[in-house]
N, C-alpha and C positions, 0 to 999 in steps of 0.2 A: 536897186531893180533885183534880179538872178540874176546869177550869172555864171555861176556852176555852168561844169564839158556839158552838163546831159541835161540842160535848159535848155542852150544852144543850145543844143541838137533835134527835141521839140521845137522850139523857135525855126530853126531854116526846117522847116517841113509847112509851117501854118499860111496862111491871104502871105501874110508880110507880118510881121518884130508885132510892131502896129493892134496890127489883128491877139495876136499870140496872150501880147498884154495886158491887155484888155480884157478877156476871154481872162486871161490865168489872170486877174484882180480880181475880177469878181466871182471869181472859184477860191480864192484866196477868205474871196468876207463869207461863201456861205459855209466852210470847213469850217473859220473860226468861226462865227454861231453857233454849228455842228456844239463842235468842241467847248464853252461855252453852258452850252446845255446839257449835254457831259459833263460838264468837270474836271472833260482838264484839258486846263489853259495855266496854261501861269504868267504870268507879266513882268517888267522891274520896270517901279518910275513913270505904271499907265505904258507903258507900250515900245521905249527901251529897247527891252528889250524882247520876244516872246514866243512858248515852249505851247508844240501843243505835243499826245498825248495817246496811245487806245490802251484799256484794261481787253486781258481776254473775253468777259462778256461782251465790253461793251458796242450799241449796235445803233447805228442810224433814224434815225424817224423815218418815216416817206414819204414828206412833203422835199425834203437837204435829197433823199435820190430820184427825186420828182423829177427838178428843178438843178441837180449835177443832168443825167440825163437829157432834159433842154442844150444845155451848153453845151456837150458832144453830138449834138443838130450839128452844129455848126464849123463841124472842122473840114478838112481839107481832105485825104482819101493816104496822102504822106502822111500831113498827120499822126492822121491814124493809123495807119502800120507800123509808127514809130513809134506809137503810144506802145503798140498791139506788141513789139520787139520784145521794149524796154518790164514791159509786165510777166511778157512769158520768161526772162534770165534769172528777175527777183524771185517770182515764183519756185523758179530750176534750184537757184539761191537755197533755195526758205525750206528745200526742199530736199534736197539732196544731203547738205549739214546739217540740216534742226530735226531732219527727220519726223516720230508720232509726237516730238517738240516743238515742229513748226506753229500749233494756236496758243504757248503758255507763248509769251511774254511779252512786257510788256513794251508796244513799239512805242518810237520818238517818232513823231514822223514832221514835224518843224522846229529849227535852233533856230533865229536868226538875233541879229542882234544888229543896230540904225547905224552906218562907216562912224560917223560923231561918239556914240558910246562908245563901241570898240575899245579897250584894251581893260577898262576895268571884272572885269570877270563877271560876268550877268553872266553867259555861252555858262561858264565852269557853275556858275550859280544855280541857271533855272538844270543842267542835267543831274547834280545834287538833285537837285531837291525832287524829281521823277528816280533815279536810282536808291535814295533814299524810301520809297514805296514801296520801289520792289523789296527794297531789305524785309519791311514792313511786308512785307504777302508772300514772305519767299521766292518770290519773282526774278527768272531776271529779266534785263535788258535788250530790247535790240534796237540795229541805226542802219540803215542804211544811204550811202553820202556815195560821193562823188573822186570830189577833190580834197572835201574838210574832214579827211581816215584821217589825217595824223592828232588834229585838237579829237577828235573822243578814244584816241589810243592816253593821249597826257592826264583825259581824263580818266585813267582805266576800264576804257574797254578795248576789246582785244579783236586780230582781226583771223575770220573768220575759214573768212573764203571772197573769191570777187572775180567778177567776169566781164566780158568786153561784148558794147557791141558797137554798130557801127559802122560793124567792118563788112561786111555785106550788102550794103545799101550804095548802088551806083548813084545815084541823086549826093548822095556827103562826098566830101571834103576835104569836112576835114578830120583828123585826126581818135580813133578807137573812145571810145569813153570806155575809162577801167567802172564798174560800176561794184560799189563792195560793200559786206556783208559785216557789220563787227556785232560783239554782242559780251556782255558782263552780267556774268553766273550773279546770285544776292550771297550779299556776305549776312557772318552774322557780325550781333556787332557786338563789341570787346572783345573779335580776334582779336582786335590792329586794317580789317582785311576792308571795312569804312574808308579807312581814307586813303583821300586823294590824290596822283600826282600834281604840282602842282603845272598847269598849264605851259605851253611857251606863250603861249598870249591869247586873244577870243578870236576866234579867225574870225571875219563875213560871215553871211548870212550865211550860213547854215542848213542847205536846201537839201532837204532826204525825203525818200517817195516810198512807199512801201504797193504791194500788189493789192488788190484781194478786197481787200480793210479800210485800206487812204486811194482812197482817183489818184492817178497823174496833173 
């Protein structure tokens, strides 16, 4: 189950934790099916670890957009408010820090490793598979995360900027949530730049969100 701080913030604004988890599970299945259709899903050992990503030219199918739209009809006003807040904050991060490059990078949408399989380097290997694609295409790779930014820094990403959500919401009694944008520029093979530093650990489920091309 997702347990990052951003998920806790969104879950607390829904009908109940159980309802959020059910809808999030359905949405996750739909997103994964769409990633498979686009050829943007990577797995280790039939699901012990999974990574989905987006290329700049990727477009969701009409069926996927329709089904995701139906799911958005069954959420509370407070959840919608928080979702809109987070999407806006992420969009601002990209616009203010990438500018004209906002639509260019490959996006890591989701990265997760099952708890019993953590520590084997699966997450690191999946990220490298995506950054290898970026290197081959000459594209940077971006990821938005909350608590797992140290993992991404350990595998070659740089923290570009961060923002905070949940500060001005009187219905939220938890700590403010730091949302971070990380970037890895494409490396030239043969230059030595493609060597990824050894990660300290394979972090627990790394959930990333992106506004616009990826629904929260």
